[in-house]
C-alpha positions as CSV (number, residue, x, y, z in Angstrom):
1,M,0.1,0.1,-0.2
2,Q,1.2,3.4,-1.1
3,S,2.1,6.0,1.8
4,A,1.2,9.3,2.1
5,T,5.0,10.2,1.7
6,D,5.2,8.6,-1.4
7,E,2.6,10.2,-2.5
8,R,3.9,13.1,-2.1
9,A,6.9,12.1,-3.3
10,Q,5.5,11.4,-6.5
11,T,3.7,14.8,-7.1
12,R,5.2,16.8,-9.9
13,R,6.0,20.3,-8.7
14,V,5.4,23.0,-11.0
15,V,6.4,26.4,-10.4
16,V,4.8,29.3,-11.8
17,V,5.8,33.1,-12.2
18,G,3.7,36.4,-12.2
19,A,0.1,36.4,-10.6
20,G,-1.7,38.0,-13.8
21,W,-4.3,36.3,-16.2
22,A,-1.3,33.9,-17.2
23,G,-0.3,33.3,-14.2
24,L,-3.5,32.8,-12.5
25,G,-4.5,30.3,-15.0
26,A,-1.8,28.2,-15.6
27,T,-1.7,27.9,-11.5
28,Y,-5.7,26.9,-11.7
29,H,-5.7,24.5,-13.5
30,L,-2.5,22.5,-12.8
31,A,-3.7,22.6,-8.8
32,K,-6.7,21.0,-10.0
33,Q,-4.8,17.9,-12.4
34,G,-3.0,17.3,-8.5
35,Y,0.4,19.2,-9.7
36,D,1.9,20.6,-6.6
37,V,1.8,24.5,-8.0
38,T,3.8,27.3,-6.3
39,L,3.1,31.0,-7.8
40,L,5.1,33.3,-7.5
41,E,4.5,37.4,-7.4
42,A,6.7,40.2,-7.3
43,G,4.2,42.4,-6.4
44,S,2.7,42.7,-2.7
45,Y,-0.6,41.4,-4.2
46,P,-1.8,38.8,-6.7
47,G,-3.4,40.6,-10.5
48,G,-0.2,42.6,-12.0
49,L,-1.1,45.6,-13.5
50,V,-5.2,44.3,-13.8
51,A,-5.5,44.4,-10.2
52,G,-6.8,47.4,-7.9
53,W,-6.2,48.4,-4.5
54,K,-7.4,51.0,-1.8
55,T,-6.0,54.0,-1.5
56,T,-5.5,55.7,2.0
57,A,-9.5,57.1,2.1
58,G,-10.3,53.6,1.5
59,R,-11.0,54.5,-1.9
60,S,-11.4,51.5,-5.0
61,I,-8.2,52.7,-7.5
62,E,-6.3,50.4,-10.3
63,A,-4.1,50.8,-13.2
64,G,-6.3,51.5,-15.5
65,I,-9.7,50.4,-16.5
66,H,-9.9,47.0,-18.5
67,G,-12.5,46.3,-20.8
68,F,-13.9,42.3,-21.5
69,W,-15.2,42.2,-25.0
70,Y,-17.6,40.2,-26.9
71,P,-15.1,37.4,-28.1
72,Y,-13.3,37.0,-24.7
73,R,-15.0,33.3,-24.8
74,N,-12.8,31.8,-22.2
75,I,-12.8,34.5,-19.5
76,F,-16.5,34.3,-20.0
77,S,-16.3,30.8,-19.4
78,L,-14.0,30.7,-16.1
79,V,-16.3,33.4,-14.3
80,Q,-19.3,31.2,-14.9
81,E,-16.9,28.3,-13.3
82,L,-16.0,30.3,-10.3
83,G,-19.6,31.5,-9.7
84,L,-18.8,34.6,-10.1
85,H,-21.3,38.0,-11.4
86,P,-18.6,40.4,-11.6
87,F,-19.6,42.5,-15.4
88,T,-21.9,45.1,-16.0
89,P,-24.4,44.4,-19.0
90,F,-22.6,45.3,-22.4
91,T,-22.2,49.3,-23.0
92,R,-22.0,51.8,-25.7
93,S,-18.9,53.5,-26.4
94,S,-18.2,57.3,-27.9
95,Q,-15.2,58.9,-29.7
96,Y,-14.5,62.8,-28.8
97,S,-11.7,64.9,-30.6
98,P,-11.2,68.3,-29.3
99,A,-14.0,69.7,-32.0
100,G,-16.6,67.6,-29.8
101,L,-18.5,64.4,-30.1
102,E,-17.1,62.4,-33.5
103,V,-18.3,58.4,-33.2
104,E,-20.8,56.8,-31.4
105,S,-20.9,52.5,-31.8
106,P,-24.1,50.8,-30.8
107,I,-24.6,47.3,-29.1
108,F,-24.0,45.6,-32.1
109,Q,-25.3,42.3,-31.1
110,D,-28.4,43.6,-30.5
111,L,-28.9,44.9,-34.4
112,P,-29.6,42.8,-37.1
113,R,-26.1,40.6,-38.0
114,L,-24.7,41.6,-41.3
115,P,-21.1,40.1,-42.8
116,T,-18.3,41.3,-42.0
117,P,-17.5,44.6,-41.8
118,L,-20.6,45.5,-43.2
119,G,-22.5,45.8,-39.8
120,T,-19.0,47.6,-38.1
121,F,-19.2,50.7,-41.4
122,L,-23.2,50.7,-40.9
123,Y,-24.8,50.4,-37.6
124,T,-21.7,52.8,-36.4
125,R,-23.0,56.9,-36.4
126,F,-19.8,59.1,-37.3
127,H,-20.9,62.2,-37.0
128,R,-18.1,64.6,-38.9
129,L,-16.0,61.6,-40.7
130,P,-17.7,62.3,-44.8
131,L,-18.4,59.1,-46.1
132,I,-15.9,59.1,-49.0
133,D,-13.3,58.8,-46.3
134,R,-15.0,55.5,-44.8
135,L,-15.4,54.2,-48.6
136,S,-11.2,54.5,-48.9
137,A,-10.9,51.5,-46.5
138,L,-12.4,49.5,-48.8
139,P,-9.0,48.1,-50.4
140,L,-7.8,47.7,-46.6
141,L,-10.2,44.4,-47.3
142,Y,-7.0,42.3,-49.1
143,A,-4.7,43.0,-46.5
144,V,-7.0,41.9,-43.8
145,A,-7.9,38.6,-45.6
146,D,-4.2,38.0,-46.4
147,F,-3.3,38.2,-42.4
148,D,-4.5,35.3,-41.1
149,N,-2.7,35.2,-38.1
150,S,0.2,32.7,-39.3
151,D,3.7,32.6,-38.8
152,A,4.4,33.9,-42.4
153,A,2.0,36.7,-42.3
154,W,3.5,38.1,-39.2
155,R,6.9,37.9,-40.9
156,R,5.5,39.4,-43.8
157,Y,3.7,42.5,-42.4
158,D,6.0,42.7,-39.1
159,S,8.6,44.8,-40.3
160,V,5.9,47.5,-42.4
161,T,4.3,50.5,-39.9
162,A,1.1,50.3,-39.3
163,R,1.0,54.0,-40.8
164,E,2.4,52.8,-44.4
165,L,0.3,50.0,-44.4
166,F,-2.7,52.0,-44.4
167,K,-1.1,54.6,-47.0
168,D,-0.2,52.2,-49.1
169,F,-3.9,50.6,-49.4
170,G,-5.1,54.1,-49.9
171,V,-6.9,54.8,-46.4
172,S,-7.4,58.6,-46.7
173,A,-5.4,61.5,-44.4
174,R,-8.6,62.2,-42.4
175,L,-10.1,58.4,-41.9
176,Y,-6.5,57.2,-40.8
177,R,-6.2,60.3,-38.6
178,D,-10.1,60.3,-37.0
179,S,-10.4,56.2,-37.0
180,F,-7.4,54.2,-37.2
181,E,-4.9,56.2,-35.6
182,P,-7.2,56.8,-32.1
183,M,-7.7,52.8,-32.5
184,L,-4.1,51.9,-32.4
185,L,-3.2,54.6,-29.5
186,V,-6.4,52.5,-27.3
187,G,-5.4,49.1,-28.7
188,L,-1.4,49.0,-29.2
189,F,-1.1,52.1,-27.0
190,A,1.2,53.5,-29.6
191,P,0.5,56.2,-33.1
192,G,0.5,53.8,-36.0
193,E,3.9,54.5,-37.3
194,Q,5.4,53.1,-34.0
195,C,3.3,49.8,-34.5
196,S,3.4,46.7,-36.2
197,A,1.8,46.5,-39.1
198,A,0.9,42.3,-38.2
199,A,0.0,43.8,-34.8
200,A,-2.7,46.5,-36.3
201,L,-4.0,43.6,-38.3
202,G,-4.2,41.1,-35.7
203,M,-5.7,43.4,-33.1
204,L,-8.1,45.0,-35.6
205,Y,-9.4,42.1,-36.8
206,Y,-10.0,40.7,-33.3
207,F,-12.1,43.6,-31.9
208,I,-13.3,44.9,-34.8
209,L,-13.7,43.4,-38.2
210,A,-14.2,39.5,-37.5
211,H,-17.6,39.8,-36.5
212,Q,-20.4,42.2,-35.9
213,P,-20.6,41.9,-31.8
214,N,-16.8,42.2,-31.4
215,F,-16.8,45.3,-30.4
216,D,-19.2,44.9,-27.5
217,V,-17.4,45.5,-24.1
218,V,-18.7,44.7,-20.5
219,W,-16.8,46.1,-17.8
220,C,-16.3,44.9,-14.1
221,R,-18.6,46.5,-11.7
222,G,-15.6,47.5,-9.7
223,T,-11.6,46.5,-9.4
224,V,-10.6,43.4,-11.3
225,G,-8.7,42.2,-8.4
226,E,-11.9,42.9,-6.0
227,Q,-14.4,41.2,-8.6
228,I,-12.0,38.3,-9.7
229,F,-8.9,38.3,-8.7
230,L,-9.5,37.8,-4.8
231,P,-12.3,35.1,-5.6
232,W,-9.9,33.5,-8.0
233,V,-7.1,33.2,-6.2
234,E,-9.1,31.7,-3.2
235,R,-10.5,29.1,-5.3
236,I,-6.7,28.4,-6.0
237,E,-5.8,27.8,-2.8
238,R,-8.4,25.6,-1.5
239,V,-7.5,23.1,-4.8
240,G,-4.2,23.3,-3.7
241,G,-2.5,25.8,-5.5
242,Q,0.1,28.2,-3.0
243,V,0.3,32.0,-4.0
244,L,3.1,33.8,-2.5
245,T,4.1,37.8,-3.2
246,Q,6.6,39.4,-3.0
247,R,8.6,36.5,-4.4
248,R,11.3,38.0,-6.7
249,V,12.9,35.9,-8.9
250,S,17.0,36.4,-8.9
251,D,17.7,32.8,-11.2
252,L,17.1,29.5,-11.5
253,T,19.3,26.6,-11.5
254,L,19.8,23.4,-13.8
255,D,20.5,20.0,-13.3
256,S,22.6,17.6,-14.8
257,T,20.3,17.6,-18.1
258,G,20.3,20.7,-18.3
259,Q,16.6,20.5,-17.3
260,V,15.1,23.5,-14.7
261,S,15.7,22.5,-11.5
262,A,14.1,25.1,-9.1
263,V,13.3,29.1,-9.0
264,V,15.5,31.4,-6.6
265,C,14.2,34.3,-5.6
266,G,17.4,35.7,-3.1
267,D,17.3,33.4,-0.5
268,E,14.8,31.2,-1.1
269,V,14.7,28.3,-3.6
270,F,11.7,26.6,-4.9
271,Q,12.4,22.8,-6.3
272,A,10.8,22.5,-9.9
273,D,9.5,19.7,-11.9
274,A,8.6,22.5,-14.6
275,V,8.5,26.2,-14.6
276,I,6.1,28.7,-16.5
277,F,7.1,32.5,-16.8
278,A,3.8,34.4,-17.1
279,V,5.0,38.0,-16.2
280,G,4.9,41.2,-19.2
281,V,8.3,42.1,-21.6
282,S,9.5,44.7,-18.7
283,G,9.3,42.2,-16.1
284,M,10.9,39.4,-18.4
285,Q,13.6,41.3,-18.8
286,K,14.4,42.7,-15.8
287,I,14.4,39.0,-14.8
288,V,17.1,37.6,-17.4
289,L,19.2,41.1,-16.6
290,G,19.7,39.4,-13.1
291,S,19.5,35.8,-14.5
292,P,22.8,33.9,-15.0
293,T,21.4,30.8,-16.1
294,L,19.0,32.9,-18.8
295,R,21.5,35.4,-19.1
296,D,23.3,32.2,-21.6
297,R,20.7,31.8,-24.1
298,Q,20.2,33.7,-27.0
299,E,16.2,33.8,-27.2
300,F,16.5,35.5,-23.5
301,R,19.2,37.5,-24.1
302,N,17.0,38.7,-27.7
303,L,14.3,40.3,-25.3
304,A,16.3,42.8,-24.8
305,N,15.4,44.2,-28.3
306,L,11.7,44.5,-27.1
307,G,9.8,47.7,-25.9
308,A,7.4,48.8,-23.5
309,V,4.8,52.0,-23.2
310,D,4.0,54.0,-20.6
311,V,0.5,54.4,-19.1
312,L,-1.0,57.2,-16.5
313,A,-4.2,56.3,-15.1
314,T,-5.9,58.7,-13.2
315,R,-9.1,59.2,-11.3
316,L,-11.0,61.8,-10.6
317,W,-13.6,62.8,-8.1
318,F,-16.0,66.1,-8.7
319,D,-18.6,67.8,-6.3
320,R,-21.7,67.5,-8.6
321,K,-23.1,65.2,-11.2
322,I,-21.7,65.7,-14.3
323,T,-23.8,63.9,-17.2
324,I,-22.0,61.6,-19.6
325,P,-24.1,60.5,-22.2
326,Q,-21.7,56.8,-22.5
327,P,-19.5,55.5,-19.9
328,S,-17.3,54.6,-21.6
329,N,-15.3,57.1,-24.4
330,A,-11.9,57.3,-26.6
331,C,-10.3,60.4,-27.3
332,F,-7.9,61.5,-30.0
333,G,-6.5,64.6,-31.3
334,F,-5.6,66.2,-28.1
335,N,-1.8,65.0,-28.6
336,A,-0.4,63.4,-31.8
337,T,1.2,60.5,-30.0
338,T,-0.8,60.0,-26.7
339,G,-4.3,58.4,-26.6
340,W,-6.8,58.7,-23.8
341,T,-10.1,57.3,-22.4
342,F,-12.5,57.9,-20.0
343,F,-14.9,56.5,-17.9
344,D,-17.8,57.1,-16.0
345,L,-17.3,55.3,-12.6
346,N,-20.6,56.0,-11.3
347,A,-22.4,54.2,-14.1
348,L,-20.0,51.3,-13.9
349,H,-18.5,50.8,-10.5
350,D,-21.1,49.6,-7.7
351,E,-19.1,51.4,-5.3
352,Y,-19.6,54.9,-7.0
353,R,-23.1,54.4,-8.0
354,N,-24.6,56.7,-5.1
355,E,-21.8,58.8,-4.8
356,P,-23.1,62.7,-4.4
357,G,-20.9,63.8,-6.8
358,T,-19.1,62.1,-10.1
359,V,-16.2,59.8,-10.7
360,V,-14.2,59.6,-13.7
361,E,-11.2,57.3,-14.5
362,V,-8.6,59.3,-17.1
363,D,-6.1,56.6,-18.4
364,F,-3.3,58.0,-21.0
365,Y,-1.2,55.9,-23.0
366,H,1.9,56.7,-24.9
367,A,2.1,58.8,-21.7
368,N,5.8,59.1,-21.6
369,Q,5.9,62.8,-21.8
370,L,3.1,62.9,-19.0
371,L,5.1,61.0,-16.7
372,P,7.2,63.7,-15.2
373,L,4.4,65.9,-14.4
374,S,3.6,66.4,-10.6
375,D,0.2,65.1,-9.4
376,E,-0.5,68.8,-9.3
377,Q,0.0,69.5,-13.2
378,V,-1.8,66.4,-13.7
379,V,-4.9,66.8,-12.5
380,P,-5.9,70.3,-13.8
381,L,-4.6,68.9,-17.2
382,V,-7.1,65.7,-16.9
383,Q,-9.9,68.5,-16.1
384,Q,-9.0,70.3,-18.9
385,D,-9.3,67.4,-21.5
386,L,-12.4,66.3,-19.6
387,A,-13.7,69.8,-20.3
388,T,-12.9,69.9,-23.9
389,C,-15.3,67.0,-24.4
390,I,-18.2,67.7,-21.8
391,P,-17.8,71.2,-20.5
392,A,-19.9,70.9,-17.6
393,F,-16.6,69.3,-16.2
394,R,-15.4,73.4,-16.1
395,H,-17.2,74.8,-13.6
396,A,-16.5,71.5,-11.2
397,K,-14.4,71.2,-8.7
398,V,-12.1,68.3,-7.9
399,V,-12.3,67.2,-4.3
400,D,-10.3,63.9,-4.2
401,S,-7.4,62.3,-6.9
402,S,-5.5,59.7,-7.9
403,V,-2.2,59.3,-10.2
404,I,-0.7,56.0,-11.0
405,R,2.3,56.6,-13.2
406,L,3.1,53.4,-15.2
407,P,6.1,52.8,-16.7
408,R,7.1,50.7,-19.4
409,A,3.8,48.9,-17.9
410,V,2.1,47.2,-21.7
411,T,4.2,45.5,-24.3
412,H,5.1,47.7,-27.8
413,F,4.3,46.1,-30.8
414,A,6.7,47.7,-32.7
415,P,7.9,47.2,-36.2
416,G,10.2,44.5,-36.3
417,S,9.2,43.0,-33.0
418,Y,7.6,39.9,-34.0
419,Q,11.2,38.0,-34.4
420,Y,12.0,38.6,-31.0
421,L,8.7,36.9,-29.0
422,L,8.9,33.9,-27.4
423,P,6.7,31.0,-28.3
424,G,5.5,29.2,-25.2
425,Q,8.4,26.2,-25.3
426,T,11.7,27.3,-25.0
427,S,14.9,25.9,-25.7
428,F,14.8,24.6,-22.1
429,E,12.5,21.4,-22.1
430,N,10.6,22.0,-19.2
431,L,10.3,26.4,-19.0
432,F,7.6,27.2,-20.8
433,M,6.4,31.1,-21.4
434,S,2.6,32.4,-21.3
435,G,1.6,36.4,-21.1
436,D,-0.2,38.7,-23.7
437,W,3.2,39.2,-25.9
438,I,4.1,35.2,-26.3
439,V,3.6,33.9,-29.9
440,N,0.6,31.6,-30.4
441,R,-2.2,31.1,-33.1
442,H,-5.2,31.5,-31.2
443,G,-5.9,34.4,-32.5
444,S,-7.1,36.1,-29.5
445,W,-5.6,39.5,-27.9
446,S,-4.9,41.3,-24.8
447,Q,-6.2,39.8,-21.1
448,E,-7.8,37.0,-23.3
449,K,-5.0,35.9,-25.0
450,A,-2.8,35.9,-21.8
451,F,-5.1,33.9,-19.9
452,V,-5.4,31.5,-23.0
453,T,-1.5,31.3,-23.5
454,G,-1.2,30.3,-19.6
455,L,-3.8,27.8,-20.1
456,E,-1.5,26.8,-22.8
457,A,1.3,26.5,-21.1
458,A,-0.4,24.8,-18.4
459,N,-1.1,21.9,-21.4
460,L,2.5,21.8,-22.2
461,V,3.4,20.8,-18.7
462,I,0.8,18.2,-18.7
463,D,2.3,16.8,-22.2
464,R,5.5,17.3,-20.5
465,L,5.3,15.6,-17.3
466,K,2.1,13.2,-18.1
467,Q,0.2,14.0,-15.6
468,G,-3.8,15.1,-15.7
469,V,-6.0,16.4,-18.5
470,K,-5.5,19.3,-20.6
471,A,-7.3,22.6,-20.1
472,H,-9.8,22.9,-23.0
473,I,-9.4,25.8,-24.7
474,L,-12.1,27.9,-26.5
475,P,-11.0,28.6,-30.2
476,V,-11.8,31.9,-31.8
477,E,-15.1,32.0,-33.4
478,A,-14.7,30.6,-36.8
479,D,-14.2,33.3,-39.6
480,E,-17.0,33.8,-41.7
481,P,-17.6,32.2,-44.8
482,H,-16.9,35.4,-47.3
483,I,-13.7,35.6,-45.3
484,R,-12.5,31.9,-45.7
485,F,-13.2,32.1,-49.3
486,A,-10.9,34.8,-49.5
487,R,-8.2,33.6,-47.5
488,T,-8.4,30.2,-49.2
489,I,-8.4,32.0,-52.4
490,N,-5.4,34.3,-51.4
491,Q,-3.5,31.4,-50.2
492,Q,-3.9,29.4,-53.5
493,V,-2.5,32.4,-55.2
494,R,0.8,32.6,-52.8
495,D,1.4,28.8,-53.5
496,W,0.6,29.3,-57.2
497,S,3.8,32.3,-56.5
498,K,6.1,30.2,-55.3
499,A,7.0,29.1,-58.3
500,L,8.1,32.1,-59.6
501,P,11.6,33.6,-58.9
502,D,12.0,35.0,-55.2
503,F,14.0,38.3,-56.0
504,W,11.8,40.9,-54.0
505,L,12.8,42.5,-51.0
506,P,10.0,40.9,-48.3
């Protein structure tokens, strides 16, 4: 009869580094499969940049608002499994420029479904953008069909900037300035001349073009940390996982066969049969810089070629109620290289629903020129921008505020960066990667991609250690028939062209 000691000795140990969507997803699934899983988080709380915390006055704040879009099938499935009800109903959104309201978006799933992208084109209400400018986007549909998220497609388009792509396909200057550039600034967090065309096509297709309802979005009724991560961590601990905060990885140790045998955090050593990294680009670069073991491999040294984008997250409390037509709003044209969004938290967060005044979250992306400013300088600038969109803000008084600076917070998908991104499997046979910047073929983006890659990394561990059942990952919704047909024809033409001499610059 096998003793409890023998059973523990046979339990395979996995160390996961980083407690965001990817790390929590991998830890949760592996713990359910009977693994001895330890999740290490460098910060003082799980959740990374998505989590929130309290001010000294007891008010909830977070490092920017995060939306949950219609195609986030795996996250919605997880929330249902956990028995949580964290989300608002689907909401409408608007776009503003210094000239005022520019665009209003409906809830697309409530309207008759049209073949993509007709619904997006016809149902979106453009207040100033002429029809002729909107029609100039039609030639871009070839690039949408040509970019199928394959490795070959990424390599074709990654060396080109998004701005060059739109110019080459005849997009009008006004359509680019008033529509595509704002999408890039709030979707890829950088201006078009600094974004990979491949990343732009992937992001735009997933969130907007693949299916009519894809742009529909819900929001957490509070911080993601409180609404999702805290109960999720409690569930992880109930199924046997261990979550440790304030553990910063300093190195790895290898056994005689060259496999990772432990994760080192200062004076602590965590033995491991497999390791999953689930941190952002900036965090991974810091780990590589301090780890002689990782610095010894070219693939990890190459991460120094990747960049990240600064974010400024502000939350303002005003002394009066101000009517904000839509709860979520994107803004463009205020600064050539910075996009920003603002959210009516009285409408979105339960905590502020009965607040006597107005509570607004205002987040700036590619905000490098704003980070050096003091809080006293930032708050009036934010109020001024809000007042340009909604004049009633000009006469309100700020009674409280929070300013959070997030240098190098989100991945910069710059032109040429694809070649340096890591896949889930590394040159260490038992070391795996996950996160929203990892190369995979699922097709999702942002939080959904991070969670999916966490599950994919867990499945690679199960393949490696031969224990447990793999996580079931829901695929993205299949391409619509006309898109599948266009991609089939396009691939046939590409296959035929391979027989021709290849002397053109890719």
